[in-house]
Steps between C-alpha positions, in 0.01 A plus 500: 500500500472140626177452302655654191801266514268202549296607199806543276628157605163352426495655155854378424403144595190513289697483171281739308180391678239236437364587159184362339706285263692333790411132484605459861227728634282309749189359337254212529513195270270201465651156543239229454211587731723712730617859480863573592685822579793551263794709610808551279364239262465228770208382716509635852331377816435774755610397849403824663383686801314823551624770736302685757313792348749767612831320498598600144420865558853554644820387343698506829231287661532251213876456533496209750182353346678391172718243686186389692337420165802299389494301823139404405623362168301755301567584138239781495378771739155656469539863603241783514556814303246767578351781292541746785879459501543478122300819442499696823403818311291492185727469200821467710620137483757351735642161407789498742331242718423273202860529381632411844277195525600376161868558580466320841330203347750474216796517734356204692415301183129534568210591277213735581126511457375851565164561667350822360315629804306788353127555470425214742669286760274255690207677343589847643684790339761565765796487257388776264705820512389776741419724202242242388359453850445872547340563159183296561305698243737411217554147629162384626447233768261212522183532710317250716127436516421784747694754297815470714823580312786267565875533436474281188547635151196438281548276199250704310709822487735506198723766667593238760629233267656756265721641777590154621574377148719795419723436799508124437597550135787725612613232745495230233689717256765563761533127580535422125769762464705393804443128551674339210600211734129406539509520878132592504293199390134606541276776630208475735246769402324637814436273796192298611249741343133491591246725675490458878193581707241454229424277203580773247591861455192721543642825366298698244715382215489135617118507534467647154723227353312227684169622362639531145550221251789260535802596280520361148828323584322301772206429268740353245669290769169360621396406149836336418537311831137416580574127526839514667467762774589401854202360686478784754449765230288282271264421785401866555502582129273210410266563797444852362419368153845465337467840325798658326361855512324708763571664836721328753193401702318355197805300390626375834209548740508685832660447837855477634614253230393730219666797675823299519491421128446873426791601718728227364446636147574858607810407705622289208456782253676750730793266566525416137537866406793517743659177383459594131681832562783314668523232230520765231836589658628160611292184444611267773239271666247673722265352754232594758465333836174396669389509860317165511278583794390833359212604272459834328627431150861385553647231270366205702427178310120534503520815281799389294312547172439866571874545549601295200262700281568838655878492552669341195831670586513311830678163451423325828226509760680398818362366831635606837448171687510531876255225597212285384536227247838560328440245231155641418647847467758370256231323301283812479784730393615266219163501328468657158877459439596747775862444601559443875722733700454527875638843611391470864466206736616396846857393565388230747614138461158412359529770234847394403364151431221645282759652274583155362134445413473840330817455289465130428128453447388846387805621306544811713761740368592581858404552860561782750426502872425834652695698765816291448731765644352409843594131485736422787794266445440508120760231412327237712141597424251262320490749218878488441488121518232469239657757272839328523338189351290682241805704395688184419221330306382813325652400167319161520175673587528753222583232241195288586231760577206484268605167347302266737829368640495683833278482806491659845313403811437557867388203713348477852279272706183624330656462152772234546553406131460620143522305172668668201602377154844596369682374191322163467476421872234541762658635814336444836647764731417464867615589848818323607375261771761227471697368792589769749400785275139609559465830318192712576570716202678451174571730210708519190515471127591225250614550145550250219841584353576208274395146404405332831681780692358742752620784721323561828534768769334545834435320826273244665364304201551177308428405138402173334479451124257317273557475122226657288633425147525165311773269626587326827233578760709532813754771600791482745753740639827465307694760700453799728775754555485804722694801379514870417507723202796729464483755215237278340710183511391196701746402779407156635539416870401176669348207317183432702398139544378259766290684763538826305293369207291227672730225370471628143122538502438872569660830418514671843555846636531508880331767708834660585623806315393517134739349254542410130512147360528340161307171437516261207240231456476186294216282374459127539241232455 
C-alpha cells in the first residue's frame, strides 16, 4: 500500500508526464565549443555525488541520506538502479523503487542521474536477474583463453542485449510517463564495461567474429575519418596497412591492442542497442563510464573512436578519475568533441580542487565523487566547501562556457603558474606567495563577465593582467570586491585594497577558505 500511494503521488506530480514534445526535457546543447546540459529550458551544472552501489536498493535506507546530500551542497544524486530489482522475474517489472527514489529526490529539491546496472558492473555480470544467471544456454557467457567460462555476459550473443534492452526500454518509458518534473537528468548505461582476465572474449561466437571481416559500419567510419582518428587507433590501423576491409587481424594487426579494439567495438554495439531501445521511449542524455586503469574494450580514451563509431546513441564517454594525471584525463576525454562529465572521482581535498579545473578549463557539465554517503561531517567537508562556491557561480560559469571567456586551473609547486588569455587580456595566474601567505596549492576559475570586468572563485592564487589589444599597454587594478551570489544576484562585501591586493597591483585570493571576488581593471600608458 505504501508503494502504491507513493506511485500515485508521483503520477499526480508528473502533470501528465514528460512527453516527447516537452521542451523542458533534459537534453544537450552546443554553446560555442562547449556542450551544456539543458533542463527545463535552462543550462544546468551538475554538482553531484554517487552513492555506494547498494544504498539506493532500499528506500528506508535512503531516508537519512537525502539530508546528507543537501549538507554536501549537491543539486544531483547519482543512484544505481539494477536490472535484477526492476525485473526480478522475466516479464514482471517492478518500478516501486524507482518511483520512491524520484519522489525522495523531488521532495528534497534534488535531481537524479540513474545508473543502469544491468549486463555489466565493473566488467562482471553480478546485477543481472537470477533468471538470466541460471539460463546460461540462452544467455551465453564470455570465455577466457583456456576455455574457462566467467560470470560475464558475452557481447556476441544477441539474446543478452535483447533482454537487457527490453527491460531498459520499459524503465525509460516509465520514467517518461511519471517524471514530468524532470527530476531524472541523465542515464548511465551499464558500468565500467570491459573483459577482465584476458584481452578479449574467446567464446566460439567471439572467435568467429574476430576471424570474420570487420562490419561495414566500421569500414565506412575508417574511410571517412582516416585523417582525423585519434592517434592511438590510427597507429595500429596504419601499421597494418590502413585497410578499410578485411578481418580484424588484417585491419588492426594482432596482439592485446588489436584485441582491445575488437572488444571496444563489440561492447559499443551492445551498449548502443540498449541505449537506442531506451531512447526510443525517452530520449534524455545517456553516457557510459570508463575505468581508466582497465583494458578489455571499455570506453577508455585510447579506443574512443570505436565507441564513437559503434555507439551513436551514447552522448558522452565519461572518465572515472581516481588518480593519475587529472588534467591529461580531461584532455583525452574532450577530444573529438566529446563532452566532459566525471561521474566518479575521489572526494578528497585534492579532488575538490580539480573540479574547478574540469568546469572552468574543460567545460565539464558536472562532477560527481563516489561513495558520498560515507562522508563524515558533510557540512564541513572539502566537497561541501567547493560545491558551495560552484553553486553560487554556476550561472556565471554556464553563461561563459564555450565562449573563450572562462578558465580553470590547479596550481602547485611543480606547476606554480599558468598564462591564459581572456577578453583582450593576458592573465598570469600563479600561487599566492605574497607577504605572509605562502600557498603550496592554488585552484579556482576566472570568468570575463563584462568590459574590463572579471569574476574569480577559489583559493591560494593571484592574477596580473597584460593588455593584448590595441590601446594603452599597461593594466592596473581598479577595484576588487569580495562577495557572494544570492539567487544569481551579486551581493558585494568588503572592498579589498592595500595588503589584500598588493597595493593595487595584484588580484589576490588567499589560501584560506575558497571565496568569490569581482575585479575590474583599467588600462594606462
